[in-house]
C-alpha positions as CSV (number, residue, x, y, z in Angstrom):
1,X,0.0,0.0,0.0
2,X,1.4,3.4,-1.0
3,X,2.1,6.0,1.6
4,X,1.3,9.6,1.0
5,X,2.3,12.9,2.7
6,X,-0.6,14.4,4.7
7,X,-2.2,17.4,3.0
8,X,-4.3,19.9,4.9
9,X,-8.0,19.6,4.1
10,X,-9.5,22.7,2.5
11,X,-13.1,23.5,3.6
12,X,-14.3,22.3,0.3
13,X,-12.8,18.8,1.0
14,X,-14.9,18.2,4.1
15,X,-17.6,16.6,2.0
16,X,-17.1,13.5,-0.2
17,X,-20.1,13.7,-2.5
18,X,-22.1,10.5,-3.1
19,X,-24.2,11.2,-6.1
20,X,-25.5,8.2,-8.1
21,X,-24.1,9.4,-11.4
22,X,-23.1,6.9,-14.1
23,X,-21.1,9.2,-16.3
24,X,-17.4,8.5,-17.0
25,X,-15.0,9.8,-14.5
26,X,-13.3,13.0,-15.6
27,X,-11.3,14.1,-12.6
28,X,-8.7,16.7,-13.5
29,X,-6.2,15.3,-10.9
30,X,-6.5,11.6,-11.7
31,X,-4.0,11.0,-14.5
32,X,-4.3,8.2,-17.0
33,X,-2.3,5.2,-16.0
34,X,-2.2,6.1,-12.3
35,X,-2.2,3.2,-9.8
36,X,-5.5,4.3,-8.4
37,X,-7.2,5.5,-11.6
38,X,-9.2,2.3,-12.4
39,X,-10.5,2.0,-8.8
40,X,-11.6,5.6,-8.7
41,X,-13.3,5.3,-12.1
42,X,-15.1,2.1,-11.1
43,X,-16.3,3.6,-7.9
44,X,-17.5,6.8,-9.6
45,X,-19.3,4.9,-12.3
46,X,-21.1,2.8,-9.7
47,X,-22.4,6.0,-8.1
48,X,-20.4,5.5,-4.9
49,X,-18.2,8.6,-5.1
50,X,-17.7,11.7,-7.0
51,X,-15.3,14.5,-6.9
52,X,-15.3,18.1,-5.7
53,X,-17.3,20.8,-7.4
54,X,-14.2,22.1,-9.1
55,X,-13.6,18.8,-10.9
56,X,-10.9,17.4,-8.7
57,X,-11.0,14.1,-6.9
58,X,-8.1,14.9,-4.4
59,X,-6.5,11.5,-4.5
60,X,-3.8,12.4,-2.1
61,X,-6.1,14.2,0.4
62,X,-6.5,12.2,3.7
63,X,-10.0,10.8,3.9
64,X,-12.0,11.7,7.0
65,X,-14.1,9.5,9.2
66,X,-17.2,11.1,7.8
67,X,-16.1,10.6,4.3
68,X,-15.0,6.9,4.8
69,X,-18.2,5.9,6.7
70,X,-20.5,7.6,4.2
71,X,-18.9,5.6,1.4
72,X,-19.2,2.4,3.4
73,X,-22.9,3.0,4.1
74,X,-23.5,3.6,0.4
75,X,-21.5,0.4,-0.6
76,X,-23.6,-1.6,1.8
77,X,-26.8,-0.3,0.3
78,X,-28.1,1.2,3.6
79,X,-30.0,4.5,4.1
80,X,-28.9,7.2,6.5
81,X,-31.1,7.7,9.5
82,X,-31.6,10.7,11.7
83,X,-28.2,11.9,13.1
84,X,-27.5,13.7,16.3
85,X,-25.9,16.8,14.8
86,X,-26.4,18.9,11.7
87,X,-23.3,17.6,10.0
88,X,-23.8,16.5,6.4
89,X,-22.7,12.9,7.2
90,X,-24.4,12.6,10.6
91,X,-27.2,10.3,9.3
92,X,-24.7,7.9,7.6
93,X,-22.5,7.8,10.7
94,X,-25.6,7.0,12.9
95,X,-26.5,4.2,10.5
96,X,-23.0,2.7,10.8
97,X,-22.9,3.1,14.5
98,X,-26.3,1.3,14.9
99,X,-25.1,-1.5,12.6
100,X,-22.2,-2.1,14.9
101,X,-19.4,-1.3,12.5
102,X,-17.6,0.7,15.1
103,X,-18.0,1.8,18.8
104,X,-19.3,5.0,20.2
105,X,-15.8,6.1,21.5
106,X,-14.1,5.5,18.1
107,X,-16.3,8.1,16.3
108,X,-18.6,9.8,18.8
109,X,-22.0,10.7,17.3
110,X,-21.6,14.1,18.8
111,X,-19.5,15.0,15.8
112,X,-16.2,16.2,17.2
113,X,-14.2,13.6,15.2
114,X,-16.3,13.4,12.1
115,X,-13.9,15.6,10.0
116,X,-10.7,14.2,11.5
117,X,-8.6,11.7,9.3
118,X,-9.6,8.1,10.0
119,X,-6.9,5.7,11.1
120,X,-6.1,2.7,9.0
121,X,-7.0,0.3,11.7
122,X,-10.4,1.8,12.2
123,X,-11.0,2.1,8.5
124,X,-10.3,-1.6,8.0
125,X,-12.5,-2.5,10.9
126,X,-15.4,-0.6,9.3
127,X,-14.7,-2.0,5.9
128,X,-14.6,-5.6,7.0
129,X,-17.7,-5.4,9.2
130,X,-19.7,-3.6,6.5
131,X,-18.6,-5.8,3.5
132,X,-17.1,-9.1,4.7
133,X,-18.4,-9.7,8.3
134,X,-17.8,-13.4,8.1
135,X,-14.2,-13.1,7.0
136,X,-11.5,-14.4,9.4
137,X,-7.7,-14.6,9.5
138,X,-5.5,-17.1,11.3
139,X,-3.5,-15.2,13.8
140,X,-0.3,-17.3,13.5
141,X,-0.4,-17.0,9.7
142,X,-1.4,-13.4,9.2
143,X,0.3,-11.7,12.1
144,X,3.7,-12.7,10.7
145,X,3.0,-10.5,7.6
146,X,2.9,-7.4,9.8
147,X,6.2,-6.0,11.0
148,X,4.5,-3.4,13.2
149,X,1.9,-5.7,14.8
150,X,2.9,-4.3,18.2
151,X,1.4,-1.0,17.1
152,X,-2.0,-2.4,16.3
153,X,-4.5,-1.9,19.1
154,X,-6.1,-5.2,20.3
155,X,-9.6,-4.3,19.4
156,X,-8.6,-4.3,15.7
157,X,-6.7,-7.6,15.6
158,X,-9.6,-9.6,14.2
159,X,-10.7,-7.4,11.3
160,X,-7.1,-6.4,10.3
161,X,-5.9,-10.0,10.2
162,X,-9.1,-11.0,8.2
163,X,-8.2,-8.2,5.7
164,X,-4.7,-9.6,5.4
165,X,-6.0,-13.1,4.9
166,X,-8.4,-11.9,2.2
167,X,-5.7,-10.0,0.4
168,X,-7.4,-6.6,0.9
169,X,-4.4,-5.1,2.7
170,X,-0.7,-6.2,2.5
171,X,1.3,-3.5,4.2
172,X,3.9,-1.1,2.7
173,X,7.2,-2.0,1.1
174,X,8.7,-2.6,4.5
175,X,5.9,-4.9,5.6
176,X,4.4,-2.3,7.9
177,X,0.6,-1.8,8.2
178,X,0.9,1.6,9.9
179,X,-2.3,1.1,11.9
180,X,-2.5,4.6,13.4
181,X,-1.7,6.5,10.2
182,X,-4.3,7.8,7.9
183,X,-5.6,6.8,4.4
184,X,-5.6,8.9,1.3
185,X,-8.8,9.0,-0.7
186,X,-7.2,7.0,-3.5
187,X,-6.1,4.3,-1.0
188,X,-9.7,4.2,0.3
189,X,-11.0,3.6,-3.2
190,X,-8.6,0.6,-3.6
191,X,-9.8,-0.9,-0.3
192,X,-13.4,-0.5,-1.2
193,X,-12.9,-1.9,-4.7
194,X,-11.2,-5.0,-3.3
195,X,-13.8,-5.6,-0.6
196,X,-16.7,-5.1,-3.0
197,X,-15.4,-7.6,-5.4
198,X,-14.9,-10.2,-2.7
199,X,-18.3,-9.6,-1.2
200,X,-20.0,-9.8,-4.6
201,X,-21.6,-6.4,-4.3
202,X,-19.7,-5.1,-7.3
203,X,-21.9,-7.3,-9.4
204,X,-25.1,-5.8,-7.8
205,X,-26.4,-9.2,-6.8
206,X,-26.9,-11.0,-3.6
207,X,-27.3,-14.4,-5.2
208,X,-24.4,-16.7,-4.0
209,X,-22.3,-18.4,-6.6
210,X,-23.4,-21.9,-7.3
211,X,-21.4,-24.7,-5.6
212,X,-19.0,-26.2,-8.2
213,X,-20.0,-29.6,-9.5
214,X,-17.4,-32.4,-9.2
215,X,-14.8,-32.0,-11.8
216,X,-14.7,-34.6,-14.6
217,X,-11.1,-35.8,-14.6
218,X,-9.1,-38.8,-15.7
219,X,-6.7,-40.7,-13.6
220,X,-4.0,-43.1,-14.6
221,X,-0.2,-42.9,-14.9
222,X,2.4,-41.6,-17.2
223,X,1.9,-44.3,-19.9
224,X,-1.8,-43.3,-20.2
225,X,-1.5,-39.5,-19.9
226,X,1.9,-38.6,-21.3
227,X,3.2,-35.0,-21.0
228,X,1.1,-32.9,-18.8
229,X,0.0,-29.3,-19.6
230,X,-1.8,-26.5,-17.9
231,X,-4.9,-25.3,-19.7
232,X,-6.6,-22.3,-18.0
233,X,-6.6,-23.3,-14.3
234,X,-6.7,-27.1,-15.0
235,X,-3.9,-29.6,-15.1
236,X,-4.4,-31.7,-18.3
237,X,-2.9,-34.6,-20.0
238,X,-1.2,-34.7,-23.4
239,X,-4.6,-35.0,-25.1
240,X,-6.0,-32.0,-23.3
241,X,-8.2,-33.9,-20.9
242,X,-8.5,-32.7,-17.3
243,X,-6.3,-34.9,-15.1
244,X,-5.9,-35.2,-11.4
245,X,-2.8,-36.5,-9.6
246,X,-3.0,-37.9,-6.0
247,X,-0.3,-39.3,-4.0
248,X,2.1,-39.1,-1.1
249,X,5.1,-36.9,-0.3
250,X,8.2,-38.2,1.3
251,X,9.4,-36.7,4.5
252,X,13.0,-35.2,4.4
253,X,15.2,-37.5,2.2
254,X,18.1,-37.1,4.6
255,X,15.9,-38.6,7.4
256,X,13.4,-40.9,5.9
257,X,14.8,-41.7,2.4
258,X,14.2,-45.4,3.0
259,X,10.5,-44.8,2.4
260,X,11.1,-43.3,-1.0
261,X,12.4,-46.6,-2.5
262,X,10.8,-48.7,-5.2
263,X,8.8,-50.9,-2.9
264,X,7.4,-48.1,-0.7
265,X,6.4,-46.1,-3.8
266,X,4.9,-49.2,-5.4
267,X,2.8,-49.8,-2.2
268,X,1.2,-46.4,-2.7
269,X,0.5,-47.1,-6.3
270,X,-1.4,-50.3,-5.3
271,X,-3.7,-48.1,-3.3
272,X,-4.3,-45.9,-6.3
273,X,-1.6,-43.2,-6.2
274,X,-0.4,-41.9,-9.5
275,X,2.0,-39.3,-7.9
276,X,4.9,-39.3,-5.6
277,X,6.7,-36.2,-4.2
278,X,10.3,-36.3,-3.4
279,X,11.0,-33.7,-0.6
280,X,14.6,-32.7,-0.9
281,X,15.3,-30.3,2.1
282,X,17.9,-27.7,1.2
283,X,18.8,-26.7,4.7
284,X,18.4,-28.9,7.9
285,X,21.4,-31.0,6.9
286,X,20.0,-31.6,3.5
287,X,21.2,-30.8,0.0
288,X,23.2,-27.7,0.8
289,X,25.2,-29.6,3.5
290,X,25.7,-32.8,1.6
291,X,24.8,-32.4,-2.0
292,X,26.3,-35.5,-3.5
293,X,24.7,-38.0,-1.1
294,X,21.3,-36.3,-1.0
295,X,21.2,-35.9,-4.7
296,X,21.9,-39.6,-5.2
297,X,19.0,-40.6,-2.9
298,X,16.7,-38.1,-4.7
299,X,17.6,-39.5,-8.2
300,X,16.9,-43.0,-6.9
301,X,13.5,-41.9,-5.6
302,X,12.6,-40.2,-8.9
303,X,13.6,-43.2,-10.9
304,X,11.6,-45.5,-8.6
305,X,8.5,-43.4,-9.2
306,X,9.1,-43.5,-12.9
307,X,9.5,-47.3,-12.8
308,X,6.1,-47.5,-11.2
309,X,4.5,-45.4,-14.0
310,X,3.9,-42.5,-11.6
311,X,4.3,-38.8,-11.9
312,X,6.9,-37.4,-9.6
313,X,7.5,-34.0,-8.1
314,X,11.1,-33.0,-7.6
315,X,10.8,-30.7,-4.6
316,X,13.4,-28.0,-3.7
317,X,12.2,-28.1,-0.1
318,X,13.1,-24.7,1.5
319,X,12.0,-24.3,5.0
320,X,14.3,-22.7,7.6
321,X,16.1,-21.0,4.6
322,X,12.8,-19.2,3.9
323,X,14.0,-16.9,1.2
324,X,14.4,-18.8,-2.1
325,X,17.1,-16.2,-3.1
326,X,19.4,-17.6,-0.3
327,X,20.5,-20.6,-2.4
328,X,19.4,-19.4,-5.8
329,X,22.7,-20.2,-7.5
330,X,22.6,-23.8,-6.0
331,X,19.0,-24.2,-7.1
332,X,19.9,-23.0,-10.6
333,X,22.7,-25.6,-10.9
334,X,20.6,-28.4,-9.4
335,X,17.6,-27.8,-11.7
336,X,19.9,-27.4,-14.7
337,X,21.3,-30.9,-14.0
338,X,17.9,-32.5,-13.2
339,X,16.1,-30.9,-16.2
340,X,18.9,-32.2,-18.5
341,X,18.7,-35.7,-16.9
342,X,15.0,-35.9,-17.3
343,X,14.5,-33.8,-20.4
344,X,12.7,-36.5,-22.3
345,X,10.8,-37.8,-19.3
346,X,7.1,-36.6,-19.0
347,X,6.8,-38.0,-15.5
348,X,8.8,-35.2,-13.8
349,X,7.3,-32.0,-12.3
350,X,9.6,-29.4,-10.8
351,X,8.6,-27.7,-7.5
352,X,11.1,-25.0,-7.3
353,X,10.4,-23.4,-3.9
354,X,8.5,-25.4,-1.3
355,X,7.5,-22.9,1.3
356,X,8.9,-19.4,1.2
357,X,8.5,-17.8,4.6
358,X,10.0,-15.3,7.1
359,X,8.8,-12.1,5.6
360,X,9.8,-12.6,1.9
361,X,7.5,-11.1,-0.7
362,X,6.3,-12.3,-4.0
363,X,7.5,-9.3,-6.0
364,X,10.9,-8.8,-4.4
365,X,12.0,-12.4,-3.8
366,X,9.9,-15.2,-5.1
367,X,8.9,-14.0,-8.5
368,X,12.4,-13.1,-9.7
369,X,13.7,-16.4,-8.3
370,X,11.0,-18.3,-10.1
371,X,11.6,-16.5,-13.4
372,X,15.3,-17.4,-13.4
373,X,14.8,-21.1,-12.4
374,X,12.0,-21.5,-14.9
375,X,14.2,-20.2,-17.7
376,X,16.9,-22.8,-16.6
377,X,14.4,-25.7,-16.6
378,X,12.8,-24.6,-19.9
379,X,16.1,-24.4,-21.7
380,X,16.5,-28.2,-21.1
381,X,13.0,-29.5,-20.6
382,X,10.6,-27.2,-22.5
383,X,7.4,-29.1,-21.8
384,X,7.8,-29.8,-18.0
385,X,5.2,-28.5,-15.6
386,X,6.7,-26.2,-12.9
387,X,5.2,-25.7,-9.5
388,X,5.9,-22.4,-7.7
389,X,5.3,-21.6,-4.0
390,X,4.2,-18.3,-2.5
391,X,4.8,-16.5,0.7
392,X,3.7,-17.5,4.2
393,X,4.4,-21.2,3.6
394,X,2.8,-21.3,0.2
395,X,-0.5,-19.8,1.3
396,X,-0.2,-16.2,-0.2
397,X,-1.5,-17.4,-3.6
398,X,-3.7,-14.2,-3.7
399,X,-0.6,-12.1,-3.9
400,X,0.8,-14.2,-6.8
401,X,-2.6,-13.8,-8.5
402,X,-2.1,-10.0,-8.5
403,X,1.2,-10.4,-10.5
404,X,1.4,-13.9,-12.0
405,X,4.2,-15.3,-14.0
406,X,3.9,-15.2,-17.8
407,X,5.5,-18.5,-18.5
408,X,3.3,-21.4,-19.7
409,X,2.8,-24.7,-17.9
410,X,3.2,-23.1,-14.5
411,X,1.0,-23.9,-11.4
412,X,1.0,-22.3,-8.0
413,X,1.3,-24.5,-4.9
414,X,-1.0,-24.2,-1.9
415,X,-0.2,-26.0,1.4
416,X,-2.7,-26.7,4.2
417,X,-3.1,-28.7,7.3
418,X,-6.6,-29.8,8.2
419,X,-6.2,-29.0,11.9
420,X,-5.0,-25.4,11.3
421,X,-6.5,-24.2,8.0
422,X,-10.1,-24.2,7.0
423,X,-12.8,-22.1,5.3
424,X,-10.7,-18.9,4.8
425,X,-8.0,-20.7,2.9
426,X,-10.6,-22.5,0.7
427,X,-12.3,-19.2,-0.1
428,X,-8.9,-17.9,-1.1
429,X,-8.5,-20.8,-3.5
430,X,-11.8,-20.0,-5.2
431,X,-10.9,-16.4,-5.4
432,X,-7.6,-17.0,-7.3
433,X,-9.2,-19.7,-9.5
434,X,-11.7,-17.1,-10.5
435,X,-8.8,-14.8,-11.3
436,X,-7.3,-17.5,-13.5
437,X,-4.5,-18.9,-11.3
438,X,-4.0,-22.7,-11.5
439,X,-3.5,-24.4,-8.1
440,X,-1.7,-27.6,-7.2
441,X,-1.8,-28.7,-3.5
442,X,1.7,-30.2,-3.3
443,X,1.5,-30.7,0.5
444,X,-1.3,-31.2,2.9
445,X,-1.7,-33.0,6.2
446,X,-4.4,-34.4,8.4
447,X,-2.7,-32.9,11.5
448,X,-2.0,-29.3,12.6
449,X,0.6,-27.3,10.7
450,X,3.4,-28.6,13.0
451,X,2.7,-32.2,12.0
452,X,1.1,-33.1,15.3
453,X,-2.4,-33.0,16.8
454,X,-5.5,-34.7,15.6
455,X,-6.0,-36.6,13.5
456,X,-8.6,-34.2,12.0
457,X,-10.4,-36.5,9.7
458,X,-13.7,-34.6,9.4
459,X,-11.8,-31.4,8.4
460,X,-9.5,-33.4,6.1
461,X,-12.6,-34.9,4.3
462,X,-14.0,-31.5,3.8
463,X,-10.8,-30.4,2.2
464,X,-10.5,-33.4,-0.1
465,X,-14.1,-33.0,-1.2
466,X,-13.4,-29.4,-2.0
467,X,-10.3,-30.3,-4.0
468,X,-12.2,-33.1,-5.9
469,X,-14.9,-30.7,-6.9
470,X,-12.4,-28.4,-8.5
471,X,-10.1,-31.0,-10.1
472,X,-7.1,-30.0,-7.9
473,X,-4.2,-32.4,-7.6
474,X,-2.6,-33.2,-4.2
475,X,0.2,-34.9,-2.4
476,X,-0.2,-35.8,1.3
477,X,2.5,-35.3,4.0
478,X,4.0,-37.7,4.6
479,X,5.1,-41.3,3.7
480,X,7.2,-42.2,6.8
481,X,7.0,-43.9,10.2
482,X,7.8,-40.9,12.2
483,X,6.0,-40.6,15.6
484,X,3.7,-37.8,14.6
485,X,0.1,-37.8,13.6
486,X,0.7,-36.7,10.0
487,X,2.8,-39.7,9.2
488,X,1.1,-42.3,7.0
489,X,2.8,-45.4,8.6
490,X,3.0,-46.8,12.0
491,X,6.4,-46.8,13.8
492,X,8.8,-49.5,12.7
493,X,6.9,-50.3,9.5
494,X,9.3,-51.9,7.0
495,X,9.9,-49.8,3.8
496,X,10.7,-53.0,1.9
497,X,7.6,-55.0,2.5
498,X,4.1,-55.0,1.1
499,X,1.9,-53.0,3.5
500,X,-1.4,-54.1,4.9
501,X,-4.0,-52.2,7.0
502,X,-2.0,-53.0,10.1
503,X,0.9,-50.9,8.8
504,X,-1.0,-47.8,8.2
505,X,-1.5,-45.0,10.8
506,X,-4.9,-43.5,11.3
507,X,-3.9,-40.7,9.0
508,X,-2.5,-43.2,6.5
509,X,-5.6,-45.3,6.4
510,X,-7.7,-42.3,5.6
511,X,-5.4,-40.9,3.0
512,X,-4.9,-44.2,1.2
513,X,-8.7,-44.7,1.1
514,X,-9.0,-41.4,-0.8
515,X,-6.3,-42.1,-3.4
516,X,-8.6,-43.8,-5.8
517,X,-12.0,-42.4,-4.7
């Protein structure tokens, strides 16, 4: 979000007119091509705002509480009631107060704060309560996006975190929300435009979107489907038919590589899997520390999946090294070698950054990294599908949707854990699918996000039903016997034996039952 220098409000600017005009915007101070121009024009044409009598819009002017609330009331389709003062916006402010969008002490109805600049935290609260009252944001996930969280007053945590989760706000270039600073009128238009689109009000309809019907997809392995391709938001086979991949992900190859051998992978195929993901940790004593040995085990796992007629994801599994730029040169060399090795092999998909985290951004870190690595892969394996993660452990797909990669055959990974993530993240998937972004769930678990807790089978079932309806492929975390609830196998299960029901954990039994459903 851009920051602007505060300007003093002339007397004329105390009123943000709200005429229902539909004529094209012609503000003398809204230049063509400006970052806020489309939003201002859209709001003006919808009859939600207009400029000053002298033809200006005043995009850099700070928006007052009266102005902001008046627009919110108009956007919600409510009518002003009798106010307590003679102020031009008193009726709209009384309507918002009675609706519970803010509290008496935040904007007293007696009018002394009506014309004062509204703070960002209060503006977002009013925006979310008026347009998206059901939206929520996970504290653990969203709070890490805000460097100045300590400056946010406690009463605003819920609406601000919900706004971050919905992609309505994202902070400035330093990651700060600046909760007690003001908003310019241009910034307010951007916020309203985003919220209106998410709420559906911009289409002037209250009819909810129909629930997607189950996607018609084909299954099968590499011999049946050949080279994969991305058409629109759907993964398709060589013939252009929608295809879905389902399978298991290994745990870290440096720890549980024995469960990524030919027999273990074949066991998953017998239950219906047509996908295996090879999780090659870069840090945590993984590839960066011991490249030769780790690479050898990874190649063996990839070859084992190919031998079982399965698709296989070669995963550059960043975790503690959250910025993909940290080992960009090593990644470039690794994918250059692997893309050359498997250049004629349609089975291999390349996941080039597992879970970017730790404050990295899509524009500054992830996108430029992806552009370089995709060029490297394409120069050797032009047809391969590439999977790209996003910020906050591959959950900020909405930010990638705002500035997607232009390369073909690229999908964006989404990771979830049924005990931690729910409706909000599913709504985000639908939002980015509607925006044209293809999604691949390359990691999910039946546990909480830390791999423990649960098992959350009801929530996991909701998730898989959701993915099936949309034809989204997935890989479950993880195929190992680790003593954690997300592990698919019971402790001491042999990696070299054929597995029966007694070898599967509660999570494994559930996941294996869904591989061919």
